[in-house]
Biopython code that builds the backbone (N, CA, C, O; Angstrom):
import numpy as np
from Bio.PDB.StructureBuilder import StructureBuilder

atoms = [
    (1, "MET", "N", (4.028, -3.205, 0.002)),
    (1, "MET", "CA", (3.471, -3.827, 0.854)),
    (1, "MET", "C", (2.047, -4.578, 0.990)),
    (1, "MET", "O", (1.118, -4.395, 0.204)),
    (2, "ASN", "N", (2.015, -5.288, 1.893)),
    (2, "ASN", "CA", (0.734, -6.240, 1.722)),
    (2, "ASN", "C", (-0.338, -5.248, 2.087)),
    (2, "ASN", "O", (-0.163, -4.600, 3.119)),
    (3, "SER", "N", (-1.278, -5.074, 1.471)),
    (3, "SER", "CA", (-2.276, -4.257, 1.914)),
    (3, "SER", "C", (-3.144, -4.535, 3.353)),
    (3, "SER", "O", (-3.657, -3.726, 4.126)),
    (4, "THR", "N", (-3.100, -5.715, 3.379)),
    (4, "THR", "CA", (-3.818, -6.465, 4.983)),
    (4, "THR", "C", (-2.833, -6.198, 6.048)),
    (4, "THR", "O", (-3.211, -6.058, 7.212)),
    (5, "SER", "N", (-1.180, -6.092, 5.601)),
    (5, "SER", "CA", (-0.454, -5.706, 6.735)),
    (5, "SER", "C", (-0.524, -4.294, 7.204)),
    (5, "SER", "O", (-0.308, -3.824, 8.321)),
    (6, "LEU", "N", (-0.976, -3.573, 5.773)),
    (6, "LEU", "CA", (-1.114, -2.165, 6.301)),
    (6, "LEU", "C", (-2.366, -1.891, 7.030)),
    (6, "LEU", "O", (-2.115, -1.070, 7.912)),
    (7, "ILE", "N", (-3.473, -2.196, 7.032)),
    (7, "ILE", "CA", (-4.570, -2.040, 7.766)),
    (7, "ILE", "C", (-4.639, -3.024, 8.953)),
    (7, "ILE", "O", (-5.637, -3.015, 9.674)),
    (8, "GLY", "N", (-3.737, -3.773, 9.156)),
    (8, "GLY", "CA", (-3.909, -4.484, 10.615)),
    (8, "GLY", "C", (-4.455, -5.581, 10.543)),
    (8, "GLY", "O", (-4.997, -5.911, 11.598)),
    (9, "MET", "N", (-4.556, -6.440, 9.557)),
    (9, "MET", "CA", (-5.115, -7.870, 9.823)),
    (9, "MET", "C", (-4.252, -8.810, 10.409)),
    (9, "MET", "O", (-4.675, -9.845, 10.923)),
    (10, "TYR", "N", (-2.889, -8.460, 10.350)),
    (10, "TYR", "CA", (-2.140, -9.383, 10.881)),
    (10, "TYR", "C", (-1.849, -8.934, 12.253)),
    (10, "TYR", "O", (-1.006, -9.691, 12.734)),
    (11, "GLY", "N", (-2.244, -7.896, 13.183)),
    (11, "GLY", "CA", (-2.197, -7.485, 14.353)),
    (11, "GLY", "C", (-1.529, -6.258, 14.305)),
    (11, "GLY", "O", (-0.928, -5.775, 13.346)),
    (12, "ARG", "N", (-1.688, -5.796, 15.429)),
    (12, "ARG", "CA", (-1.194, -4.224, 15.813)),
    (12, "ARG", "C", (0.519, -3.979, 15.652)),
    (12, "ARG", "O", (0.987, -3.048, 14.997)),
    (13, "LYS", "N", (1.013, -4.589, 16.088)),
    (13, "LYS", "CA", (2.824, -4.632, 15.499)),
    (13, "LYS", "C", (2.977, -4.744, 14.056)),
    (13, "LYS", "O", (3.768, -3.964, 13.524)),
    (14, "VAL", "N", (2.297, -5.660, 13.269)),
    (14, "VAL", "CA", (2.757, -5.528, 11.945)),
    (14, "VAL", "C", (2.027, -4.356, 11.238)),
    (14, "VAL", "O", (2.557, -3.910, 10.221)),
    (15, "ARG", "N", (0.713, -3.743, 11.731)),
    (15, "ARG", "CA", (0.347, -2.524, 11.276)),
    (15, "ARG", "C", (1.290, -1.607, 11.748)),
    (15, "ARG", "O", (1.670, -0.896, 10.819)),
    (16, "GLU", "N", (1.889, -1.298, 12.948)),
    (16, "GLU", "CA", (2.907, -0.141, 13.354)),
    (16, "GLU", "C", (4.052, -0.442, 12.306)),
    (16, "GLU", "O", (4.565, 0.516, 11.728)),
    (17, "THR", "N", (4.418, -1.558, 12.072)),
    (17, "THR", "CA", (5.375, -1.763, 11.059)),
    (17, "THR", "C", (5.672, -0.985, 10.235)),
    (17, "THR", "O", (6.546, -0.147, 10.016)),
    (18, "ALA", "N", (4.448, -1.551, 9.614)),
    (18, "ALA", "CA", (4.007, -1.296, 8.168)),
    (18, "ALA", "C", (3.694, 0.607, 7.879)),
    (18, "ALA", "O", (4.161, 1.263, 6.948)),
    (19, "LEU", "N", (3.068, 0.960, 8.649)),
    (19, "LEU", "CA", (3.138, 2.373, 8.856)),
    (19, "LEU", "C", (4.523, 3.060, 9.020)),
    (19, "LEU", "O", (4.805, 4.103, 8.431)),
    (20, "ALA", "N", (5.393, 2.387, 9.887)),
    (20, "ALA", "CA", (6.578, 3.046, 10.097)),
    (20, "ALA", "C", (7.535, 3.372, 8.576)),
    (20, "ALA", "O", (8.108, 4.404, 8.227)),
    (21, "LEU", "N", (7.416, 2.050, 7.901)),
    (21, "LEU", "CA", (7.945, 1.861, 6.432)),
    (21, "LEU", "C", (7.194, 2.904, 5.576)),
    (21, "LEU", "O", (7.707, 3.417, 4.581)),
    (22, "LEU", "N", (5.747, 3.235, 6.091)),
    (22, "LEU", "CA", (5.220, 4.075, 5.058)),
    (22, "LEU", "C", (5.931, 5.403, 5.341)),
    (22, "LEU", "O", (6.674, 5.895, 4.492)),
    (23, "ARG", "N", (5.732, 5.933, 6.416)),
    (23, "ARG", "CA", (6.212, 7.289, 6.978)),
    (23, "ARG", "C", (7.679, 7.654, 6.433)),
    (23, "ARG", "O", (8.012, 8.762, 6.012)),
    (24, "HIS", "N", (8.391, 6.655, 6.511)),
    (24, "HIS", "CA", (9.969, 6.721, 5.898)),
    (24, "HIS", "C", (10.048, 6.300, 4.738)),
    (24, "HIS", "O", (11.013, 5.565, 4.531)),
    (25, "ASN", "N", (9.183, 6.555, 3.648)),
    (25, "ASN", "CA", (9.100, 6.594, 2.375)),
    (25, "ASN", "C", (9.943, 5.483, 1.723)),
    (25, "ASN", "O", (10.812, 5.618, 0.862)),
    (26, "MET", "N", (9.383, 4.039, 2.481)),
    (26, "MET", "CA", (9.931, 2.837, 2.242)),
    (26, "MET", "C", (8.977, 1.928, 1.329)),
    (26, "MET", "O", (9.347, 0.787, 1.054)),
    (27, "VAL", "N", (8.008, 2.316, 0.956)),
    (27, "VAL", "CA", (6.668, 1.878, 0.775)),
    (27, "VAL", "C", (6.458, 2.397, -1.040)),
    (27, "VAL", "O", (6.108, 3.552, -1.284)),
    (28, "HIS", "N", (6.628, 1.742, -1.779)),
    (28, "HIS", "CA", (6.658, 2.144, -3.211)),
    (28, "HIS", "C", (5.328, 1.965, -4.024)),
    (28, "HIS", "O", (4.902, 2.710, -4.907)),
    (29, "PHE", "N", (4.725, 0.734, -3.501)),
    (29, "PHE", "CA", (3.599, 0.227, -4.156)),
    (29, "PHE", "C", (2.760, -0.851, -2.997)),
    (29, "PHE", "O", (3.374, -1.730, -2.393)),
    (30, "VAL", "N", (1.565, -0.654, -2.857)),
    (30, "VAL", "CA", (0.744, -1.406, -2.109)),
    (30, "VAL", "C", (0.168, -2.384, -3.169)),
    (30, "VAL", "O", (-0.240, -1.893, -4.221)),
    (31, "SER", "N", (0.096, -3.827, -2.966)),
    (31, "SER", "CA", (-0.434, -5.093, -3.222)),
    (31, "SER", "C", (-1.001, -5.980, -2.291)),
    (31, "SER", "O", (-1.015, -5.812, -1.072)),
    (32, "SER", "N", (-1.559, -7.119, -3.035)),
    (32, "SER", "CA", (-2.148, -8.096, -2.214)),
    (32, "SER", "C", (-1.654, -9.379, -2.208)),
    (32, "SER", "O", (-0.777, -9.596, -3.043)),
    (33, "ASP", "N", (-2.013, -10.379, -1.420)),
    (33, "ASP", "CA", (-1.506, -11.798, -1.694)),
    (33, "ASP", "C", (-2.875, -12.329, -1.337)),
    (33, "ASP", "O", (-2.910, -13.246, -0.516)),
    (34, "ALA", "N", (-4.142, -11.821, -1.907)),
    (34, "ALA", "CA", (-5.674, -12.194, -1.799)),
    (34, "ALA", "C", (-5.606, -13.531, -2.425)),
    (34, "ALA", "O", (-5.013, -13.647, -3.497)),
    (35, "HIS", "N", (-6.134, -14.504, -1.882)),
    (35, "HIS", "CA", (-6.625, -15.703, -2.242)),
    (35, "HIS", "C", (-7.930, -15.834, -3.111)),
    (35, "HIS", "O", (-7.985, -16.421, -4.192)),
    (36, "THR", "N", (-9.088, -15.128, -2.407)),
    (36, "THR", "CA", (-10.416, -15.185, -2.848)),
    (36, "THR", "C", (-10.981, -13.920, -2.334)),
    (36, "THR", "O", (-10.316, -13.133, -1.660)),
    (37, "CYS", "N", (-11.906, -13.781, -2.577)),
    (37, "CYS", "CA", (-12.857, -12.321, -2.319)),
    (37, "CYS", "C", (-13.723, -12.393, -0.954)),
    (37, "CYS", "O", (-14.479, -11.547, -0.476)),
    (38, "ARG", "N", (-13.352, -13.736, -0.460)),
    (38, "ARG", "CA", (-14.007, -14.059, 1.143)),
    (38, "ARG", "C", (-13.014, -14.203, 2.052)),
    (38, "ARG", "O", (-12.741, -13.333, 2.880)),
    (39, "GLY", "N", (-12.402, -15.338, 1.946)),
    (39, "GLY", "CA", (-11.234, -15.145, 3.230)),
    (39, "GLY", "C", (-10.087, -14.333, 2.844)),
    (39, "GLY", "O", (-9.777, -13.543, 3.736)),
    (40, "ARG", "N", (-9.435, -14.279, 1.912)),
    (40, "ARG", "CA", (-8.082, -12.928, 2.174)),
    (40, "ARG", "C", (-8.482, -12.373, 1.248)),
    (40, "ARG", "O", (-7.955, -12.856, 0.246)),
    (41, "ALA", "N", (-9.476, -11.214, 0.898)),
    (41, "ALA", "CA", (-9.706, -10.366, -0.110)),
    (41, "ALA", "C", (-8.956, -9.073, -0.144)),
    (41, "ALA", "O", (-8.785, -8.598, 0.979)),
    (42, "PRO", "N", (-8.561, -8.516, -0.938)),
    (42, "PRO", "CA", (-7.265, -7.682, -1.163)),
    (42, "PRO", "C", (-7.123, -6.580, -0.211)),
    (42, "PRO", "O", (-6.104, -6.311, 0.425)),
    (43, "ARG", "N", (-8.815, -5.661, -0.158)),
    (43, "ARG", "CA", (-8.963, -4.490, 0.611)),
    (43, "ARG", "C", (-7.677, -3.231, -0.044)),
    (43, "ARG", "O", (-6.914, -2.658, 0.734)),
    (44, "LEU", "N", (-7.663, -3.067, -1.058)),
    (44, "LEU", "CA", (-6.496, -2.493, -1.849)),
    (44, "LEU", "C", (-7.401, -1.085, -1.703)),
    (44, "LEU", "O", (-6.686, -0.114, -1.458)),
    (45, "GLN", "N", (-8.462, -0.864, -1.779)),
    (45, "GLN", "CA", (-8.989, 0.516, -1.391)),
    (45, "GLN", "C", (-9.021, 0.995, -0.150)),
    (45, "GLN", "O", (-8.991, 2.198, 0.109)),
    (46, "LYS", "N", (-9.097, -0.100, 0.859)),
    (46, "LYS", "CA", (-8.783, 0.400, 2.162)),
    (46, "LYS", "C", (-7.607, 0.960, 2.423)),
    (46, "LYS", "O", (-7.505, 2.132, 2.786)),
    (47, "ALA", "N", (-6.775, 0.291, 2.287)),
    (47, "ALA", "CA", (-5.107, 0.383, 2.424)),
    (47, "ALA", "C", (-4.688, 1.758, 1.745)),
    (47, "ALA", "O", (-3.881, 2.588, 2.163)),
    (48, "ARG", "N", (-5.425, 1.774, 0.628)),
    (48, "ARG", "CA", (-5.073, 3.139, -0.181)),
    (48, "ARG", "C", (-5.864, 4.707, 0.495)),
    (48, "ARG", "O", (-5.512, 5.873, 0.318)),
    (49, "ASP", "N", (-6.805, 4.258, 1.146)),
    (49, "ASP", "CA", (-7.235, 5.385, 1.961)),
    (49, "ASP", "C", (-6.661, 5.608, 3.112)),
    (49, "ASP", "O", (-6.599, 6.806, 3.390)),
    (50, "LEU", "N", (-6.113, 4.721, 4.067)),
    (50, "LEU", "CA", (-5.130, 4.672, 4.992)),
    (50, "LEU", "C", (-3.988, 5.239, 4.630)),
    (50, "LEU", "O", (-3.487, 6.039, 5.421)),
    (51, "VAL", "N", (-3.364, 4.979, 3.451)),
    (51, "VAL", "CA", (-2.245, 5.833, 3.006)),
    (51, "VAL", "C", (-2.885, 7.462, 2.715)),
    (51, "VAL", "O", (-2.293, 8.368, 3.302)),
    (52, "ALA", "N", (-3.690, 7.718, 2.115)),
    (52, "ALA", "CA", (-3.992, 8.985, 2.162)),
    (52, "ALA", "C", (-4.112, 9.870, 3.297)),
    (52, "ALA", "O", (-3.676, 11.019, 3.373)),
    (53, "VAL", "N", (-4.774, 9.189, 4.210)),
    (53, "VAL", "CA", (-5.125, 9.680, 5.713)),
    (53, "VAL", "C", (-3.708, 9.854, 6.205)),
    (53, "VAL", "O", (-3.428, 10.941, 6.710)),
    (54, "THR", "N", (-2.888, 9.028, 6.132)),
    (54, "THR", "CA", (-1.555, 8.821, 6.907)),
    (54, "THR", "C", (-0.567, 10.220, 6.181)),
    (54, "THR", "O", (-0.252, 11.297, 6.688)),
    (55, "MET", "N", (-0.268, 9.628, 4.773)),
    (55, "MET", "CA", (0.553, 10.421, 3.996)),
    (55, "MET", "C", (0.014, 11.446, 3.232)),
    (55, "MET", "O", (0.865, 12.208, 2.774)),
    (56, "GLY", "N", (-1.033, 11.673, 2.980)),
    (56, "GLY", "CA", (-1.908, 12.528, 1.936)),
    (56, "GLY", "C", (-2.079, 12.130, 0.829)),
    (56, "GLY", "O", (-1.400, 11.175, 0.453)),
    (57, "GLU", "N", (-2.951, 12.675, 0.028)),
    (57, "GLU", "CA", (-3.630, 12.579, -0.909)),
    (57, "GLU", "C", (-2.488, 12.196, -2.472)),
    (57, "GLU", "O", (-2.672, 11.407, -3.398)),
    (58, "ASN", "N", (-1.681, 12.867, -2.270)),
    (58, "ASN", "CA", (-0.612, 12.677, -3.205)),
    (58, "ASN", "C", (-0.030, 11.341, -3.193)),
    (58, "ASN", "O", (0.047, 10.536, -4.122)),
    (59, "MET", "N", (0.446, 11.219, -1.753)),
    (59, "MET", "CA", (1.368, 10.007, -1.798)),
    (59, "MET", "C", (0.228, 8.565, -2.207)),
    (59, "MET", "O", (0.579, 7.475, -2.658)),
    (60, "ALA", "N", (-0.617, 8.838, -2.006)),
    (60, "ALA", "CA", (-1.709, 7.734, -2.132)),
    (60, "ALA", "C", (-1.870, 7.638, -3.523)),
    (60, "ALA", "O", (-1.773, 6.661, -4.265)),
    (61, "ASP", "N", (-2.126, 8.787, -3.747)),
    (61, "ASP", "CA", (-2.215, 8.915, -5.669)),
    (61, "ASP", "C", (-0.532, 8.338, -6.618)),
    (61, "ASP", "O", (-0.466, 7.918, -7.774)),
    (62, "ASN", "N", (0.442, 8.498, -5.776)),
    (62, "ASN", "CA", (1.712, 8.136, -6.572)),
    (62, "ASN", "C", (1.690, 6.510, -6.331)),
    (62, "ASN", "O", (1.764, 5.745, -7.292)),
    (63, "ILE", "N", (1.592, 6.074, -5.082)),
    (63, "ILE", "CA", (1.349, 4.544, -5.037)),
    (63, "ILE", "C", (0.621, 3.769, -5.612)),
    (63, "ILE", "O", (0.881, 2.571, -5.722)),
    (64, "LYS", "N", (-0.526, 4.389, -6.127)),
    (64, "LYS", "CA", (-1.502, 3.841, -7.131)),
    (64, "LYS", "C", (-1.273, 3.700, -8.181)),
    (64, "LYS", "O", (-1.508, 2.672, -8.816)),
    (65, "CYS", "N", (-0.549, 5.121, -8.779)),
    (65, "CYS", "CA", (-0.091, 5.079, -10.322)),
    (65, "CYS", "C", (1.290, 3.891, -10.465)),
    (65, "CYS", "O", (1.489, 3.307, -11.530)),
    (66, "LEU", "N", (2.213, 3.647, -9.162)),
    (66, "LEU", "CA", (3.039, 2.954, -9.611)),
    (66, "LEU", "C", (2.753, 1.547, -9.807)),
    (66, "LEU", "O", (3.422, 0.831, -10.553)),
    (67, "SER", "N", (1.432, 1.031, -8.917)),
    (67, "SER", "CA", (1.129, -0.365, -9.314)),
    (67, "SER", "C", (0.525, -0.399, -10.769)),
    (67, "SER", "O", (0.243, -1.484, -11.275)),
    (68, "ASN", "N", (0.353, 0.627, -11.353)),
    (68, "ASN", "CA", (-0.363, 0.840, -12.704)),
    (68, "ASN", "C", (0.987, 0.716, -13.539)),
    (68, "ASN", "O", (0.871, -0.225, -14.324)),
    (69, "GLU", "N", (1.877, 1.164, -13.613)),
    (69, "GLU", "CA", (3.310, 1.232, -13.817)),
    (69, "GLU", "C", (4.004, -0.204, -13.779)),
    (69, "GLU", "O", (4.557, -0.641, -14.788)),
    (70, "ILE", "N", (3.973, -0.694, -12.965)),
    (70, "ILE", "CA", (4.572, -1.923, -12.525)),
    (70, "ILE", "C", (4.044, -2.949, -13.080)),
    (70, "ILE", "O", (4.939, -3.628, -13.584)),
    (71, "MET", "N", (3.062, -3.380, -13.229)),
    (71, "MET", "CA", (2.178, -4.609, -13.763)),
    (71, "MET", "C", (2.560, -4.699, -15.500)),
    (71, "MET", "O", (2.902, -5.718, -16.099)),
    (72, "PRO", "N", (2.414, -3.535, -15.988)),
    (72, "PRO", "CA", (2.962, -3.923, -17.550)),
    (72, "PRO", "C", (4.370, -3.819, -17.979)),
    (72, "PRO", "O", (4.719, -3.712, -19.155)),
    (73, "ASP", "N", (5.195, -3.859, -16.914)),
    (73, "ASP", "CA", (6.456, -3.876, -16.838)),
    (73, "ASP", "C", (7.294, -2.689, -17.517)),
    (73, "ASP", "O", (8.214, -2.787, -18.329)),
    (74, "LEU", "N", (6.736, -1.576, -16.977)),
    (74, "LEU", "CA", (7.522, -0.032, -17.501)),
    (74, "LEU", "C", (8.377, 0.174, -16.772)),
    (74, "LEU", "O", (8.621, -0.547, -15.805)),
    (75, "ASP", "N", (9.065, 1.285, -17.106)),
    (75, "ASP", "CA", (10.111, 1.873, -16.089)),
    (75, "ASP", "C", (9.256, 2.767, -14.815)),
    (75, "ASP", "O", (8.229, 3.393, -15.081)),
    (76, "VAL", "N", (9.832, 2.721, -13.449)),
    (76, "VAL", "CA", (8.986, 2.937, -12.793)),
    (76, "VAL", "C", (10.187, 4.351, -11.986)),
    (76, "VAL", "O", (11.360, 4.268, -11.624)),
    (77, "LEU", "N", (9.078, 5.682, -11.964)),
    (77, "LEU", "CA", (9.802, 6.908, -11.454)),
    (77, "LEU", "C", (9.410, 7.013, -9.680)),
    (77, "LEU", "O", (8.241, 7.066, -9.300)),
    (78, "LEU", "N", (10.308, 7.028, -8.953)),
    (78, "LEU", "CA", (9.728, 7.274, -7.470)),
    (78, "LEU", "C", (9.524, 8.790, -7.050)),
    (78, "LEU", "O", (10.448, 9.590, -7.200)),
    (79, "PHE", "N", (8.516, 9.107, -6.615)),
    (79, "PHE", "CA", (8.079, 10.451, -6.246)),
    (79, "PHE", "C", (7.779, 10.445, -4.530)),
    (79, "PHE", "O", (6.842, 9.847, -4.001)),
    (80, "TYR", "N", (8.784, 11.238, -3.837)),
    (80, "TYR", "CA", (8.773, 11.604, -2.414)),
    (80, "TYR", "C", (8.302, 12.991, -2.380)),
    (80, "TYR", "O", (8.338, 13.854, -3.257)),
    (81, "THR", "N", (7.854, 13.023, -1.186)),
    (81, "THR", "CA", (7.649, 14.322, -0.820)),
    (81, "THR", "C", (8.291, 14.811, 0.319)),
    (81, "THR", "O", (8.122, 15.979, 0.669)),
]
sb = StructureBuilder()
sb.init_structure("model")
sb.init_model(0)
sb.init_chain("A")
sb.init_seg("    ")
for serial, (resi, resn, name, xyz) in enumerate(atoms, 1):
    if name == "N":
        sb.init_residue(resn, " ", resi, " ")
    sb.init_atom(name, np.array(xyz, "f"), 0.0, 1.0, " ", f" {name:<3s}", serial, name[0])
structure = sb.get_structure()
């Protein structure tokens, strides 16, 4: 999931769709297509906080951990509540 889609930077419909995907356990990690820290900043912490409020701290921690597992090309275990 693109972090800026999740926090609503592309509009209400995109945010609603992102949240629906999150609620249906279809989001396994949150990332960014940021190009700079000014124009298209990653806003990953804001997205993580939204996941925590929407789905709980456990899900937010799992999504955060997944990104750490994907980057070094390790096997990924998915956890659902």
